[in-house]
N, C-alpha and C positions, 0 to 999 in steps of 0.2 A: 139706595143703599142707602143703609144708612148711609150714606146711605149711607153710614153709615153711612158715604160717602158715603150725598150724599153726599151719594153717596154720598153714592153716598158718597156723600160719602162722603158726608165723609167727615171722620173725627179722629183726633189723637188723644190719648188719655195720659200722656206722660206729665210729670210735675215740672213746672217751669218757674223761673225767677224772672220777673220783669222789672228792669231798673228804671225805665222811662215812662211807665204807665202805672196808674193806680189800680191794683187788682184786689178783688174781694170775692168771697164766696156767697155773699148775701144778695139781696135784691139790688138790681142795678137800674133803678128808675131814673128817668131823665131828670136833669138838673135844670134850674131856671136860668143859669148863667149862659148867655149867648155864645161864649167862647169855650164852653165845656160840652163835649160829646160823650154820651154814655154808649158803650158797645159791649155786647155779649157775644162771644165767639167760641167755637169749638176748634178753630185752627191753631191749636197750641203748637208753638215752635215756629210758626211762620207769620202769623198775624202781627207779632211784635215788631218785625222789621217794617211792615206796611204802616203801622201806627206811627212809628218813629219818623218815617219819611213824610207821612201826612202832616205831622206836627211841624216838621222842618219847613215844609212848603207853605204852611199857614202859621206864621209867627203869632204867638199869643194864644193859640188854640191848645187846649188840653183834652186828651182822650182818657176817660176813665174806663179801663178795660177789665172785664170779668171773663175768665176762661173756665171751661168745664168740659167734661166728657159728653159724648153724644146723648147717652141715656139720660143724664141729669138735665141737660139743656132741653131736651124734648119734653121731659116731665114738667119743667118749670115754665117754659116760655108762653104757652097758651094761657096758663093760669095768670101769669103776670100781665099779658095783654088784656085779658078780660077784666082784671082788677085795676088797671091803670097804673101798674107799677113796673111796666116793661121798659127796657132801655130804648134809646133813640134808634139804634141800628142793631140787628141781630143776625146770627147765622140762620139761614133758611135753606131747606133742601129742595131740590127740583121735584116736580110732579106731585104725587098724592100718597107716597108710601109710608109716612110716619107722622106723628103729631106735630112736628115742626116743619112740615112740607108746604110748598107754595099753595096748592089747592086748598089744603086744610085751613091755612091761616088767612088766605085771601077771601074765601067764600063768606065768612062772617064780617068782613070789612076791617080786619086787624092790620092789613098792610097797605102802605101808600102806593098808589098807581105810579109806576115809573116809566110809562110808555113814552113820555115826551123827552126822556133823557137822550143825549146825543148818541149813546152806544146801543140803545134798545133796538132800533131798526136794523142794526148791523149783525145781530145774533143770527147764526145759522138756523134754518127751519127746525132741525132736530132739537136744538137747544130752546128755541122759542116755544115749542110744544110743551115743555115742562117748566119753563120760566114764566109762562103766562097762565092766566085764569080767565076764561070767557073772552079771549082775544086781547086782554090787557096785560102788560108786563109788570111783574111784582118782584122779580128776583134778579139781582146782578150776578149772573153766573160767569165766573172768570176762567174756569178750567174744565177739561175733560179728564175723566179717570177710567182706568181699566182694572179688572180683577184677574189675578193669575197667581202662579207660583213664583215667589221671590226667593232666589237662591243666594246663599253666602258662598262666593266663589272660592275663597280660601278654604272653607270647610269642605267644599266639594272636592278640591284638589287633594286635601289630606285623606279623604275617604276614597279617593280614586274612582269617583262616580261622575256621571254626566247627566244633565237634565233629560228625563224621559220624553219621548215624542208620541207615544201611543198609550192607550189604557193598559194594555198588557205590560208594557215597559214600566209604567207607573207603579203597578203592584210589585213588580220585580225590584224596582228601585227602592221601594219602601222596605221590602224584606232584606235587601242587601244593607241598607242603612241601619236597620234595627240590629242586624247581625254584627255590625261594626260598633254597636253601642251608642250610635248617634242617630236618634230618630229623624226621619225625613223632614217633618214639618212641625213647628210649634203651633198649637191651637189654644187660643185664650178665650174660651167661651164662658168664663165667669161673667164677662161683659156680653150680654145676650145679643147685641147687634153683630158681634163677630160670627155668630153661628151661621148666618146667611151666606157668607162669602164663599166657602167651599161649595155649598149647594148651588149658588148662582154660577160659579165657574163650571160646574158639571152640567147644569141645566141648559146653559148656553148651547152646548153641543147636543145633548141628548134630546132636548125638546125642540130647539129652534133650527138646528142644522137641516132637519128634514121637514120642517113646517114653519115657515116664516110668517104664516097667517094665524099662528096659534092664539095670539092676544085678541085678534079680531074675532076668532071663533069663541073665545071665552066671553067677550063682550056681547056676542049674539046668542049666548046660551047654548052653543053647539059643542062645547068642550068643558071638561072639568079637570081640576088638579088630580083628583083621585083616580080617574080613568084615563090617564095620559102618561106621557114619558116623564112627567114629574116624579112618578113612582119609581122609574128607572134611576133618575138622579138621586133620589133618596136612598135607594138600594146601594148605589155606588158609593155614596157618602159612608154608609154603614160598613161596606166592604173595605173601604180605606181604613176605617177605625179598627176593624177586626184584623186587618193585615199588619197593623202596627205602624201605620203611616204617621201617627201623632205620638207625642210624648205621653207619659202617664198622667192621669187626672186632668184632662182638659177643662173639666167643670170647675176645678179649683185654681185654674190658671187665668190670670187677668190679661187683658190686651197688652198692658205695659210689660208684664212678665214674659209674654210670648215674644215681644220685641227683644228683650234681653237674651232669651234663649237663642234666637236666630242670629242676633248681632255678634254674639260671643262664640258661635260655632258649637254650642251644645245641641243644636239641631242644625240640619243642613239648610233650613230656610223656613218659610211659612207661606200660607195662602192668604193673600191680602190684596189691597188696592195699591196702586203705584205710589200713593202718598206715604206709605210706610218706609220707602227707601230712604228718604231724608231723615227719618227718625232713627233708622238703623245706623246710618252714617254718623248721626249725633252720638250714638252709644259706642260706635267703633269707627273713629275717623279714618283709620288706615284700611278699613275693609272695603271690598268692592262687592256689589250686589247686582243681580240682573233679574228682570221680570220675563217670565215665559208663560205661554198658555198652559193651563192644567188640562192634560189630555183626557177626554172622556170617551174616546173611540179609537179603534185600531186603524182607521184610515186617516192619516194626517191631513188630507185635503178637506175633510169634513169638519175639522175642529174649528170652533167659533169661540170668541172671547166676549165677555160682557164689558161694554164700554158705554159710558153715559156722561151727561153733564154732571159736574160735581156740585157740592154744596156752595151756595153763594150768599149774598147779603140782601136783606130786605129792610125797609124803613117802617117803623112803627107809625101807623096812620095818625096816632095822637102824640107823636114825638114832641118833646118840649122844644127841641132845637131842630126844626125840620130843615131849614136851609143848610145848616152845618151837616146834618145827616145826609142830605142829598149830595153835598160836596164830597163827603167821605166815600159814598158808593160810586160816584163818578170817578174818584181817584182810584178806587179798586179796579174799575173797568178801563182805566187809562193805560197806555202802553207802559208807563213806569210802574204803576201799581200791579198790573197783570204780570209784568216781568218779575217783580219781587215775589209775588205769590207762586207763580209757575216754577221759578227757579228753586225756591226754597222747598216747595212741596214735590217737585218733580211731575207736576201735572202738565197737560198740554193745553195751550191757549184756545179760548173759544172764538176770539176775534182775529182777523187776518192782519190788522195793522198793529202788531205788537213786536217787541224786541226779545221775546222769550227764547232761550236756548234749550233745546230738548236734551235731557240727560241721555247719554249713550246706553244707560241701563234699559231704556224703553224703546230700543230700536225695533224689536219684534212687535211690540204693541203698535208702534207707528205703522208698520207694514200691514198689520191686520186691519187698522183703520183705513189705510189707503186702498186696500184690496176689498173693502166692504164685508169683511168676515167678522162682523160684530153684531151684537144685539144690545138694546138698552138694559140697564139694571131693571130686573123684572118688576119690582114693586112700584116703579114710577108710573106704570100704566094701570095699576089696580085701582078699583073704584073708591076705596077708603083705606084708612091707616090701620084698621083692625086686622085686615088680612095679614099684613106683615107682622104685627104684634103676636098674633096667634101662631104664626110660623116660628118666630124667634123663641117664644116660650116653649112651643112644641118640640123644637129641635133640642133644647136643653132637657126636656122630659124624655126624649128618645135616648139621649146619652146616659140618662140616669135610669133607664129602663122602666119609666113610668108611663110610656105611651109608645105606640107603634107608628111607623110612617103612614100607614093607611088611615089611622085615626087622626093624625095631624092634618093630612091632606083633605080629609072629609070635613074637618072643622074649618079649614081655610075656604073650602067651597061654600060652606054655610055663610061665612062672613062676606065672601065675594058676592053672593046672591043678594045680600042685604043692600048692595048698591052704595050710593053716596050718602 
C-alpha cells in the first residue's frame, strides 16, 4: 500500500503543528552537525511523539523533521537520494509497490544495510520478505496494518444500521444509508493512493480466497490481471459506486476531507487502513470507531482481509549522521518506540518483545490474522512500482469515465510483464 500503508501504508495527509521539532516543506538534506538528525516522514500525527521521546532519551540531540503526504514523499525521495539532498532517515514502504519502497530504493544502493541491527533477525519471515532486498534488511518495519471498513459507531446507531457481513448485505447497507441521507463510506480519491484501498479489500476475497497461489502464477506467467478475478473485484468496486456506497464527487474529495466526513458522522465510515482510526479520534475525540472486513462474498467463511507490513524507516546510505540515524531506527524498533508508534497509529507490532496495547477497534482484524485469513497488500509482491502507479491513475480514470476496468487491468499486465 501505499501503501499507502505502506502501506501501505501507509500515510496520513492531515495538517499538523509540531512544537518540538523543526518542520519544513523543502529539501531536508542531512546536516553536518553530529547532534542533528534530519528525518522525512509520512507518519503525520504519530512520529512527533516518537521524535520527542528520542530527543528526551538522547540529551543534546535535535531532530529536524519534515512531514508530507505519501504522494509527495514518494515523488521527492528518490530524486533527493540520487542528488545527495536526502535526509538521514526517511519513510520507506515494504516490498516493491511504489517509488519509495524497499526494493526500489535498495537496488540502486540508496539505503544503508541494516542487517546487523539487533532487531533485524527477530522480524517474522513474512515481514522479512518485504523489508529485505537480496537477503539484506533495509527497512525498520514496526507495525502490521490491515484494510477494511471503518465505521463510526455513533453514526451507525443514529442510522439504526449494523455492519454488513456479506456482499449482498453490503449493497443493501449502502442503499439504506443513502436513503437516510448519510452515505455509507467517504471516499477521498483526489489523493490517488486512496483509490487502491477499496479494490484491495475486495480483491483479497474475490482473487485470493479461492486461489492462494495467484501471485506465484502471475510470477510464472500463468495468470494475468485482465483474465482473472481482478476483473470481478473491479466490477464490484464499480457496483459499490453505482449503488451509492460513496459520497458525491469522490474525485474532488481529499484523504483529509474523507476523514472529516467519517469522523463527524456525515458518512457512516470509510474504507481505509487501521491507521486512520487514530486520525478519526483526533478529529472526534468522543467518537468510537471499529474496523471490520469489507465483505466481497455471500459466504462469510470465505472472506479474507488484506494485512501486511506497514511503512517503516530506512537510512540514507550517504547519511551525514549515520550513527545518529542508526540510533533513531533502533529506537523506532525498540519496545518503547514501537509502543509509541503502534499505540498512536493503532497498528499491530511486528516484534514479540514489545509493550504495545492493541486498540479494541481492531479485535476482528486480530482474529483474522490469528486465523490466517489474510493476504499481503497486493502491490508488495509486484515486480516494479509502475504496476501500482498505472492502477492508481487508472482507477481515477475509471471514476471519471475516461477508462474501463478492462483497459486498466490490461495496462497493468503490460507493466507487470516488463519485470523489475
